[in-house]
N, C-alpha and C positions, 0 to 999 in steps of 0.2 A: 449468549452474546449480548453485549451492551447495546443500547440504542445509539447508532452512530451519529445521529443528528442532535443529540443533547449537548448543550454547551458545557464545557469542562475547563476550569482554569488551568489545571495541570496536565490535561490530556488523559486519555484512558486507553489501556491495552484492550484491543478488540480483535476478534477473528470473524471474517466474513467469507462467504463463497459467492461468486458471481461470474458474469460473462463480460469479456472485454467488449466495450461498446465504442471506444475511440482510442486511437493511439496518438499521443501528442509528441511534439518535439522534445528532445532532452533539455533539461534545465542545466546549463553549464556554468551558471554563476556560483562560484564557490565550489562545494562538493558537487559532482555531477550526479544527476538524478534522471532515471528513466521514468517517464510519466505516462499514465493512461487512466482512462475513465472506466470504472467497473460498475456494471448494472447489478445491484444487489437485491432486486425485486421490489414489488410494491411501488413501482414508479420512482425508485430512489437510485441515485448514482453516487459514486464516491471517487474522488481524485486520489490516485495512488502515486506516491513519489518514492521510488526505489533507488537507494544510493548505490550507484555502480562504481564508486571508488572503493567501497567496502565489500560489495557482493557482485557476483556475475550478473550480466544482463540476462533477462528472461526472454527467450525467443518467441514472443507472443504474436498472435494474429487476431484479427477481428473475429469475435464470437467464441474465442477460446474460454474454457471454464478454468478458473483458478480459485485456490483458497489462499487467503492472505491473513497474516497476523502482524499487527503493528500498533503504533501509537496514533490514536485518533486525536486530532486537534481541531477544534471548532474555529471557524472564521466567518466573516460576513458573507461569503459565498456558499456556506454550508459546511465547509471543513475539508480536511484531507487526512490521509493516513501516510505516515512515514515510519522510520525505524523498522523497516521490513527486512532487516538484516541482523546478523549477530552483533552483540555488544563488544566492540574492540577492547574495552576495559574489563570485561567480564563481570560487571556489576549486575546487569539485568539479564534475563533469559534471552532477550532480543526477539526479533520477529522473523518472518519467513514468507516466501511465496512458494506454494506447492503447485506445480504445473506438470500435468501428466504424471510421470513416475519420479520426477526430480524435485528436490527442495533447494531453493535458492535462498541463501542466507549469508 
């Protein structure tokens, strides 16, 4: 796994496993995104922005364990992970969220 808090100009594909620590309101500006904070250990958290116009909403609850693959983008707040879905153009492998026995992509 890449270090998720290292600044990257182009973003980096990473995979992390963690526990849902906070459920946030959807971001409905432009493409709709389900948002939540994932605790990835060692006192680190990561904002996940999952595009629900391209993939199904994940039925998450507080404390749920998930595995996420996506594009990490650094910002002044530490960064976020997006592209947790298939690539609609088929150029990239895309990302996913694995929750229980289902994969959301």
